[in-house]
PAZA-969165 format. One record per residue (C-alpha): residue number from 1; residue in three letters; x, y, z. Coordinates in steps of 0.2 Angstrom, whole numbers, m for minus. Example, Ala and Ser with C-alpha at 12.3 -4.5 7.8 and 13.67 -1.06 7.14 Angstrom:
<sites>
(site 1, "ALA", (62, m22, 39)) (site 2, "SER", (68, m5, 36)) 
</sites>
This chain:
<sites>
(site 1, "MET", (287, m139, m240)) (site 2, "SER", (294, m122, m239)) (site 3, "ASP", (312, m116, m234)) (site 4, "PHE", (306, m102, m223)) (site 5, "ALA", (297, m103, m205)) (site 6, "LEU", (289, m87, m205)) (site 7, "GLU", (285, m73, m223)) (site 8, "LEU", (277, m58, m217)) (site 9, "ALA", (272, m50, m235)) (site 10, "GLY", (267, m28, m236)) (site 11, "LEU", (261, m26, m219)) (site 12, "GLU", (252, m10, m214)) (site 13, "LYS", (245, m6, m193)) (site 14, "VAL", (234, 10, m193)) (site 15, "TYR", (231, 14, m173)) (site 16, "ASN", (215, 24, m174)) (site 17, "ARG", (212, 27, m193)) (site 18, "GLY", (202, 41, m197)) (site 19, "ARG", (202, 48, m180)) (site 20, "PRO", (215, 60, m171)) (site 21, "GLY", (229, 54, m166)) (site 22, "GLU", (230, 41, m181)) (site 23, "VAL", (249, 32, m179)) (site 24, "ALA", (254, 22, m196)) (site 25, "VAL", (267, 7, m184)) (site 26, "LEU", (270, m2, m197)) (site 27, "ARG", (270, 3, m219)) (site 28, "GLY", (273, m11, m231)) (site 29, "ALA", (285, m23, m218)) (site 30, "THR", (289, m38, m227)) (site 31, "LEU", (303, m50, m220)) (site 32, "GLU", (304, m67, m222)) (site 33, "VAL", (317, m79, m208)) (site 34, "LYS", (321, m94, m217)) (site 35, "ARG", (319, m110, m206)) (site 36, "GLY", (338, m112, m194)) (site 37, "GLU", (340, m92, m195)) (site 38, "VAL", (341, m83, m181)) (site 39, "VAL", (337, m62, m183)) (site 40, "ALA", (339, m49, m176)) (site 41, "LEU", (326, m35, m175)) (site 42, "VAL", (332, m19, m170)) (site 43, "ALA", (324, 0, m172)) (site 44, "PRO", (318, 13, m156)) (site 45, "SER", (308, 11, m145)) (site 46, "GLY", (291, 14, m151)) (site 47, "ALA", (295, 9, m170)) (site 48, "GLY", (283, m5, m170)) (site 49, "LYS", (293, m22, m165)) (site 50, "SER", (281, m30, m152)) (site 51, "THR", (265, m23, m166)) (site 52, "LEU", (277, m34, m180)) (site 53, "LEU", (282, m47, m168)) (site 54, "HIS", (263, m49, m161)) (site 55, "ILE", (255, m51, m181)) (site 56, "ALA", (271, m65, m184)) (site 57, "GLY", (264, m73, m171)) (site 58, "LEU", (246, m73, m176)) (site 59, "LEU", (241, m61, m158)) (site 60, "ASP", (236, m49, m170)) (site 61, "THR", (231, m45, m187)) (site 62, "PRO", (238, m32, m199)) (site 63, "ASP", (226, m20, m208)) (site 64, "GLU", (235, m26, m226)) (site 65, "GLY", (247, m40, m230)) (site 66, "SER", (249, m56, m228)) (site 67, "VAL", (255, m71, m213)) (site 68, "ALA", (264, m88, m220)) (site 69, "LEU", (272, m99, m206)) (site 70, "GLY", (278, m111, m214)) (site 71, "GLY", (275, m109, m231)) (site 72, "ARG", (256, m109, m226)) (site 73, "ASN", (247, m92, m227)) (site 74, "MET", (238, m88, m210)) (site 75, "GLU", (225, m77, m219)) (site 76, "GLY", (207, m79, m219)) (site 77, "LEU", (208, m94, m202)) (site 78, "SER", (194, m95, m189)) (site 79, "ASP", (202, m89, m172)) (site 80, "LYS", (202, m107, m167)) (site 81, "ALA", (214, m111, m181)) (site 82, "ARG", (221, m99, m175)) (site 83, "THR", (227, m103, m158)) (site 84, "GLU", (232, m122, m165)) (site 85, "ALA", (243, m115, m178)) (site 86, "ARG", (252, m104, m165)) (site 87, "ARG", (250, m117, m152)) (site 88, "GLY", (259, m128, m166)) (site 89, "GLU", (270, m117, m173)) (site 90, "VAL", (276, m105, m163)) (site 91, "GLY", (286, m99, m147)) (site 92, "PHE", (286, m84, m137)) (site 93, "ILE", (296, m76, m126)) (site 94, "TYR", (295, m58, m119)) (site 95, "GLN", (304, m43, m110)) (site 96, "PHE", (297, m52, m93)) (site 97, "HIS", (296, m71, m89)) (site 98, "HIS", (277, m72, m86)) (site 99, "LEU", (278, m85, m76)) (site 100, "LEU", (266, m94, m67)) (site 101, "PRO", (271, m90, m50)) (site 102, "GLU", (259, m104, m42)) (site 103, "PHE", (269, m121, m51)) (site 104, "THR", (288, m126, m51)) (site 105, "ALA", (301, m122, m64)) (site 106, "LEU", (297, m137, m69)) (site 107, "GLU", (280, m138, m71)) (site 108, "ASN", (280, m122, m81)) (site 109, "VAL", (288, m129, m93)) (site 110, "VAL", (275, m144, m94)) (site 111, "ILE", (258, m135, m92)) (site 112, "PRO", (258, m128, m111)) (site 113, "GLN", (263, m147, m114)) (site 114, "LEU", (247, m154, m107)) (site 115, "ALA", (237, m141, m114)) (site 116, "ASN", (243, m147, m134)) (site 117, "GLY", (239, m164, m128)) (site 118, "VAL", (258, m172, m123)) (site 119, "ALA", (255, m189, m110)) (site 120, "PRO", (260, m181, m94)) (site 121, "ALA", (274, m195, m92)) (site 122, "GLN", (282, m187, m109)) (site 123, "ALA", (282, m169, m103)) (site 124, "GLY", (288, m170, m90)) (site 125, "ALA", (304, m178, m97)) (site 126, "ARG", (308, m164, m110)) (site 127, "ALA", (303, m150, m98)) (site 128, "MET", (320, m159, m87)) (site 129, "ASP", (329, m157, m104)) (site 130, "LEU", (326, m141, m106)) (site 131, "LEU", (330, m135, m90)) (site 132, "ALA", (348, m145, m90)) (site 133, "ARG", (350, m138, m105)) (site 134, "VAL", (352, m122, m100)) (site 135, "GLY", (357, m125, m83)) (site 136, "VAL", (346, m126, m70)) (site 137, "ALA", (339, m142, m68)) (site 138, "GLU", (343, m141, m50)) (site 139, "ARG", (329, m127, m49)) (site 140, "ALA", (316, m139, m56)) (site 141, "SER", (307, m138, m38)) (site 142, "HIS", (307, m120, m35)) (site 143, "ARG", (292, m109, m39)) (site 144, "PRO", (296, m90, m49)) (site 145, "ALA", (300, m85, m33)) (site 146, "ALA", (313, m92, m30)) (site 147, "LEU", (323, m90, m44)) (site 148, "SER", (334, m77, m52)) (site 149, "GLY", (332, m65, m63)) (site 150, "GLY", (344, m74, m75)) (site 151, "GLU", (334, m90, m69)) (site 152, "GLN", (317, m86, m71)) (site 153, "GLN", (320, m82, m91)) (site 154, "ARG", (328, m96, m95)) (site 155, "VAL", (316, m108, m87)) (site 156, "ALA", (303, m96, m97)) (site 157, "PHE", (313, m100, m114)) (site 158, "CYS", (312, m118, m110)) (site 159, "ARG", (294, m115, m110)) (site 160, "ALA", (295, m105, m127)) (site 161, "LEU", (299, m119, m135)) (site 162, "ALA", (293, m136, m125)) (site 163, "ASN", (281, m139, m138)) (site 164, "GLN", (295, m139, m153)) (site 165, "PRO", (290, m123, m159)) (site 166, "ARG", (295, m122, m180)) (site 167, "LEU", (295, m102, m178)) (site 168, "LEU", (304, m92, m159)) (site 169, "LEU", (297, m75, m156)) (site 170, "ALA", (309, m65, m143)) (site 171, "ASP", (304, m47, m139)) (site 172, "GLU", (319, m42, m129)) (site 173, "PRO", (323, m58, m119)) (site 174, "THR", (337, m49, m111)) (site 175, "GLY", (331, m31, m106)) (site 176, "ASN", (327, m32, m88)) (site 177, "LEU", (346, m41, m85)) (site 178, "ASP", (361, m33, m79)) (site 179, "PRO", (376, m36, m92)) (site 180, "ALA", (382, m50, m85)) (site 181, "THR", (368, m62, m84)) (site 182, "SER", (363, m55, m100)) (site 183, "GLU", (378, m63, m108)) (site 184, "GLN", (374, m80, m98)) (site 185, "VAL", (355, m78, m104)) (site 186, "PHE", (357, m75, m124)) (site 187, "SER", (369, m88, m124)) (site 188, "ALA", (358, m102, m116)) (site 189, "LEU", (344, m96, m127)) (site 190, "MET", (358, m96, m142)) (site 191, "GLY", (360, m114, m139)) (site 192, "LEU", (344, m120, m138)) (site 193, "VAL", (340, m113, m152)) (site 194, "ARG", (356, m117, m165)) (site 195, "ASP", (353, m138, m155)) (site 196, "THR", (337, m136, m160)) (site 197, "GLY", (336, m131, m177)) (site 198, "LEU", (322, m120, m178)) (site 199, "ALA", (320, m101, m187)) (site 200, "ALA", (320, m88, m171)) (site 201, "LEU", (315, m68, m173)) (site 202, "ILE", (321, m57, m161)) (site 203, "ALA", (320, m35, m156)) (site 204, "THR", (335, m30, m145)) (site 205, "HIS", (342, m15, m143)) (site 206, "ASN", (356, m24, m141)) (site 207, "MET", (367, m22, m154)) (site 208, "GLU", (384, m34, m146)) (site 209, "LEU", (369, m45, m145)) (site 210, "ALA", (362, m42, m161)) (site 211, "ALA", (379, m46, m173)) (site 212, "ARG", (380, m62, m164)) (site 213, "MET", (363, m71, m171)) (site 214, "ASP", (364, m73, m193)) (site 215, "ARG", (357, m57, m198)) (site 216, "VAL", (353, m40, m190)) (site 217, "VAL", (337, m32, m199)) (site 218, "ARG", (331, m13, m194)) (site 219, "LEU", (313, m9, m192)) (site 220, "ASP", (311, 10, m202)) (site 221, "GLN", (297, 19, m203)) (site 222, "GLY", (287, 6, m201)) (site 223, "ARG", (298, m4, m215)) (site 224, "VAL", (312, m17, m212)) (site 225, "VAL", (327, m14, m220)) 
</sites>
């Protein structure tokens, strides 16, 4: 078994290639994230952080380079195999929570597990355990509209970890929150990550939060430094 949850090697990504407005977003980006390691990814807006995360999570493909999850190279997989790998290996958190508005907090954490073949009773028990870990178990029966911004994002964290991924990818997970709520939410996130021992790559503009992670890397002119 590989020591690395994520290995990105020589990623190249160019938008509008060969046309006016061509933009080279990634230029040989290489990064490894060990199992259990929490890495902060920092860069100015528009530098390619989201593109790198989307490629790492198999939501996009690079023009050149390779992606390996848990030591398994993802190149050449069918769409079905990529979907299965993404569902089983990766959890995603975005700046906006993207919870399903018609379902309760509990149901939002249960649904991904049901889609992955988990029995309803087992899915419900895991969902409640996760919600309790981030301090929102008492809000389990509430729909997203009845939750605060911080509560919504903590439920989104639980949803991302529902299927026990090996890798968590987070894109500005506290970007929409005020400083006090951001601190609460970040502490909840780090608690979940440490408790579960998974690897995490977290894009953020907040250097104070970045400094509390295991390692900080920067995306500079399409390369990870």
